[in-house]
C-alpha positions in Angstrom: 105.6 70.1 47.0 103.2 67.7 45.2 103.2 69.7 41.9 105.0 72.6 40.3 103.1 75.8 39.9 102.0 76.3 43.5 102.6 80.0 43.7 99.8 80.3 46.2 101.2 78.7 49.3 104.4 80.6 49.5 103.5 83.6 47.3 100.0 85.0 46.4 98.4 84.0 49.8 101.2 85.8 51.6 101.1 88.8 49.4 104.4 88.0 47.6 105.3 88.3 44.0 107.3 85.2 42.8 109.0 84.2 39.6 107.8 80.6 39.1 110.4 78.2 37.7 108.5 75.3 39.1 105.7 75.4 36.5 106.5 74.3 32.9 104.4 76.8 31.0 105.2 78.5 27.7 106.5 82.0 28.7 104.9 83.5 25.6 101.7 83.4 27.6 98.1 83.0 26.5 97.9 83.2 22.7 96.4 86.4 21.3 94.3 84.4 19.0 92.3 83.4 22.1 92.1 86.7 23.9 91.1 88.4 20.6 88.1 86.0 20.3 87.2 85.5 24.0 83.9 87.4 23.4 82.7 84.4 21.4 82.9 82.3 24.6 81.2 85.0 26.6 78.3 85.2 24.1 77.8 81.4 24.6 77.7 81.4 28.4 73.9 81.5 28.3 73.8 78.2 26.4 74.7 74.6 27.3 77.6 73.3 25.2 76.9 70.7 22.6 76.7 67.6 24.8 78.6 65.6 22.1 81.2 68.4 21.4 81.1 67.8 17.7 82.7 71.0 16.6 85.3 70.8 19.3 86.3 67.3 18.4 86.5 68.6 14.8 89.1 71.2 15.9 91.1 68.5 17.6 91.0 66.1 14.6 92.1 68.9 12.3 95.0 69.7 14.7 96.2 66.1 14.9 95.7 65.5 11.1 97.4 68.7 10.1 100.1 68.5 12.8 102.8 67.5 10.5 102.1 70.5 8.2 101.6 73.0 11.1 104.9 72.1 12.9 107.1 71.0 10.0 106.6 74.1 7.8 108.6 76.3 10.2 111.7 74.1 10.0 114.5 75.0 7.6 114.4 71.5 6.1 110.8 70.2 6.5 110.4 66.5 6.2 108.2 64.9 3.5 104.6 64.9 4.7 102.7 61.7 3.9 99.3 62.1 2.3 97.7 59.6 4.6 98.7 61.6 7.7 95.7 63.8 7.1 93.4 60.8 7.5 94.9 59.8 10.9 91.9 60.4 13.2 88.3 61.4 13.2 86.0 62.5 15.9 85.1 59.0 17.2 88.8 58.4 18.1 88.8 61.4 20.5 87.7 61.7 24.1 87.8 65.1 25.8 88.8 65.9 29.4 88.7 68.7 31.9 92.5 68.9 31.7 94.8 66.0 30.8 94.5 65.1 34.5 91.0 63.8 34.0 91.9 61.7 31.0 95.0 60.2 32.9 92.8 59.4 35.9 90.0 57.7 33.9 92.2 55.7 31.5 94.3 54.4 34.4 91.0 53.4 36.1 90.4 50.9 33.2 93.4 48.8 34.3 93.9 46.3 37.1 97.7 46.1 36.8 99.8 49.0 35.5 103.4 49.5 34.8 104.9 52.9 35.8 108.4 54.1 35.0 110.3 56.0 37.7 110.8 58.9 37.9 107.6 60.2 36.2 104.6 62.4 36.8 103.3 61.6 40.3 99.6 61.5 39.3 100.2 58.2 37.5 101.0 56.5 40.8 98.3 58.4 42.8 95.6 57.6 40.3 96.6 53.9 40.1 96.5 53.6 43.9 93.2 55.4 44.1 91.7 52.9 41.7 93.2 49.9 43.5 95.6 49.0 40.6 98.5 46.8 41.2 101.6 48.7 40.2 104.8 47.3 38.7 107.6 49.9 38.9 110.4 50.0 36.4 113.4 52.1 37.2 115.1 54.4 34.6 118.7 53.9 33.7 121.4 55.8 35.4 121.4 58.3 32.5 117.7 58.9 32.9 116.6 56.9 29.9 113.9 54.3 29.5 115.2 50.7 30.2 113.4 49.2 27.2 114.6 45.7 27.9 113.4 45.7 31.5 110.0 47.2 30.4 109.6 44.5 27.8 110.6 41.7 30.2 107.8 42.8 32.7 104.9 43.4 30.3 103.5 39.9 31.1 102.8 41.1 34.6 100.5 44.0 33.7 97.6 44.8 31.5 98.8 48.3 30.7 101.7 50.7 30.8 101.9 54.5 31.0 104.9 56.4 29.8 105.5 60.1 29.0 107.0 61.5 25.8 108.8 63.7 26.8 109.0 62.5 30.3 108.5 64.7 33.4 110.8 65.5 35.2 113.8 64.8 33.0 112.6 65.6 29.4 113.7 62.3 27.7 111.8 61.1 24.7 110.9 57.7 23.4 113.3 56.0 21.0 110.9 54.6 18.3 113.0 51.6 17.3 113.6 50.5 20.9 110.0 51.1 21.8 108.6 49.2 18.8 108.9 45.7 20.3 107.0 46.9 23.3 104.2 48.2 21.1 104.2 45.0 19.0 103.9 42.8 22.1 101.1 44.9 23.7 99.2 44.9 20.4 99.5 41.1 20.1 98.6 40.5 23.8 95.8 43.0 24.3 97.7 45.4 26.6 97.1 49.1 26.8 99.9 51.6 26.0 99.2 55.0 27.4 101.5 57.8 26.1 101.4 61.1 27.9 102.4 63.7 25.3 101.5 66.9 27.3 104.9 68.3 26.4 105.4 67.0 22.9 105.1 70.3 21.1 108.2 71.6 23.0 110.4 68.9 21.4 110.6 71.1 18.3 110.2 68.0 16.1 106.6 66.7 15.7 108.0 63.5 14.2 108.9 62.4 17.8 105.3 62.0 18.6 103.8 58.5 18.4 100.4 59.8 17.3 100.9 58.6 13.7 101.3 55.0 15.2 97.6 54.9 16.2 96.7 53.8 12.7 98.6 50.6 13.2 98.3 50.0 17.0 94.9 49.8 18.6 96.7 49.4 21.9 97.9 53.0 21.8 96.2 55.7 23.8 97.8 59.2 23.5 97.1 62.1 25.8 97.5 65.8 24.9 96.6 69.1 26.5 96.4 72.9 25.9 98.0 73.4 29.3 101.8 73.6 28.6 102.6 74.6 25.1 99.6 77.0 24.7 100.1 78.4 28.3 96.5 77.8 29.3 96.4 75.7 32.5 93.4 77.7 33.8 91.3 76.6 30.8 91.4 72.9 31.9 91.4 71.2 28.6 93.0 67.9 27.5 92.1 65.0 25.3 92.8 61.4 24.5 93.3 59.8 21.1 92.9 56.1 20.3 91.6 53.7 17.7 90.5 51.5 20.6 86.8 52.3 20.6 86.2 50.1 23.7 88.5 52.3 25.8 87.2 55.5 24.3 83.6 54.6 25.1 84.5 53.3 28.6 86.0 56.6 29.5 83.1 58.6 28.1 80.8 56.4 30.2 82.5 57.5 33.4 82.4 61.2 32.6 79.9 63.8 33.6 78.0 65.6 30.8 79.2 69.0 29.7 82.7 68.6 31.2 84.2 71.1 28.8 83.4 74.8 29.2 82.7 77.5 26.5 86.1 79.1 27.0 88.0 75.8 26.4 86.0 75.3 23.1 86.9 78.8 21.8 90.5 78.3 22.9 90.8 75.1 20.9 89.1 76.7 17.9 91.7 79.4 17.6 95.0 78.5 19.3 95.4 75.1 17.7 95.7 76.8 14.3 97.6 79.8 15.4 100.7 79.5 13.1 102.3 82.7 14.4 102.2 81.5 18.0 103.4 78.0 17.1 106.3 79.4 15.1 107.4 81.8 17.8 107.2 79.1 20.5 109.3 76.6 18.6 111.9 79.2 17.7 112.0 80.2 21.4 112.4 76.7 22.9 115.0 75.5 20.4 117.3 78.5 21.0 116.7 79.1 24.7 116.9 75.4 25.7 120.5 75.2 24.5 121.6 78.5 26.0 119.9 77.9 29.4 121.2 74.3 29.6 124.8 75.6 29.0 124.5 78.3 31.6 123.0 75.9 34.2 125.9 73.5 33.8 128.3 76.3 34.8 126.8 76.6 38.3 129.2 75.2 40.9 126.6 73.3 42.9 125.0 71.6 39.9 126.6 68.2 39.6 124.6 67.4 36.4 122.0 69.0 34.3 120.3 66.3 32.1 119.8 66.7 28.4 116.1 67.5 27.8 113.6 67.7 25.0 111.1 69.5 27.1 110.8 73.1 28.4 112.4 72.1 31.8 115.7 70.9 33.1 116.3 68.2 35.7 119.4 69.0 37.8 121.4 66.9 40.3 122.8 69.0 43.1 126.0 68.7 45.1 126.9 70.2 48.5 123.3 71.4 49.0 119.9 69.7 49.1 116.7 70.7 47.3 115.0 71.8 50.5 117.7 74.3 51.5 118.0 75.6 47.9 114.2 76.0 47.6 114.1 78.1 50.8 117.1 80.2 49.7 115.5 80.8 46.3 112.2 81.6 47.9 113.8 84.4 49.9 115.0 85.8 46.5 111.5 85.7 45.1 111.9 82.5 43.0 110.2 79.1 43.2 112.0 76.0 41.9 110.7 72.5 41.8 111.9 70.2 44.6 112.1 66.7 43.1 112.5 64.5 46.3 108.8 63.4 46.0 109.4 61.8 42.6 109.8 58.1 43.1 113.4 57.2 42.2 114.8 60.7 43.0 116.0 62.2 46.3 116.8 65.5 47.9 119.7 66.1 45.5 117.3 66.8 42.6 115.5 69.9 41.4 113.7 70.9 38.2 113.6 74.3 36.7 111.4 75.6 33.8 112.9 77.2 30.7 111.5 80.7 30.4 112.4 83.8 28.3 116.0 84.9 28.1 115.7 87.8 30.6 113.9 85.7 33.2 116.4 82.8 32.8 119.3 85.2 33.4 117.7 86.3 36.6 117.6 82.7 37.9 121.2 82.1 36.8 122.5 85.2 38.5 120.5 84.5 41.7 121.8 80.9 41.9 125.4 82.1 41.4 124.9 84.7 44.1 123.3 82.2 46.5 126.3 79.9 46.1 128.8 82.7 46.8 126.8 83.7 49.9 126.3 80.1 51.0 130.0 79.2 50.8 
């Protein structure tokens, strides 16, 4: 399994209905603010999009600049919002992509030597190899944390680094104080720092994003998407943010014109300011993550379920491997994510998405039943 979310190979193409725990998508589904306004996209299908996507970039800039307000206002004790946060980015700092995957691919292509942390999203390595980049791998700690010292000590070997915040497949987030020396070194030595924040909204604390650091660090390049939090993988829309105009223009120069469709533009226009959806989503993940993690840890063949800031949980198995468990789950109409193809992991690891309470209970009950039958 190269990616999660492949419900076609073992499901749809065989006429089977499956519950997909391999794909980390918000279970609240596509925001109503998009479906209520989808006619706006249909009405524009007979026109080419604005080749410069000026309005679309405006929606993104507004989302980033107002992010503190949008996400903090739902907390019981919102933190003070700095006035200058609203001046963080403007349109020239944004590059749009047909999904975050396009942005990841193109920004990595600007590097000759790249540092990749293991385990992490497999596309980082695949894209680096495709573009002939030399790769320096840095292993995570035993507790699935970033080895900040090892990262720092190897920066002189590369011209860029890509890390995720939160990281896929384990859900760790960057520790700002420990990451700061890395940022400082890269800024001083003209090295690119790519931060994949595709899952950042699920953290439940927007202050954990590094987006406000782009004012100080030109070396920073942050990637976001509508795919995960807004449950719209089919829309194919992501974007990169950086004050490094050279990188922004270089990526634009490699893109085809009109790479964003009318539906993606309407989606960004409405869902990024959908306060009701944001509020419901944050309330769901904060509550359900804790409950689901507690229940997963009670399962006998789960040796360890790692703490997570994402909408997924990495689990280490005992007495059963991921291949066998995957096939047993498949017979029960469930797909989980085998993690043996993540560099640094083996057949003793799986990842499961956090869904709504009812669906999560189905998985817990099925796993407990499978174990009783397996023994």
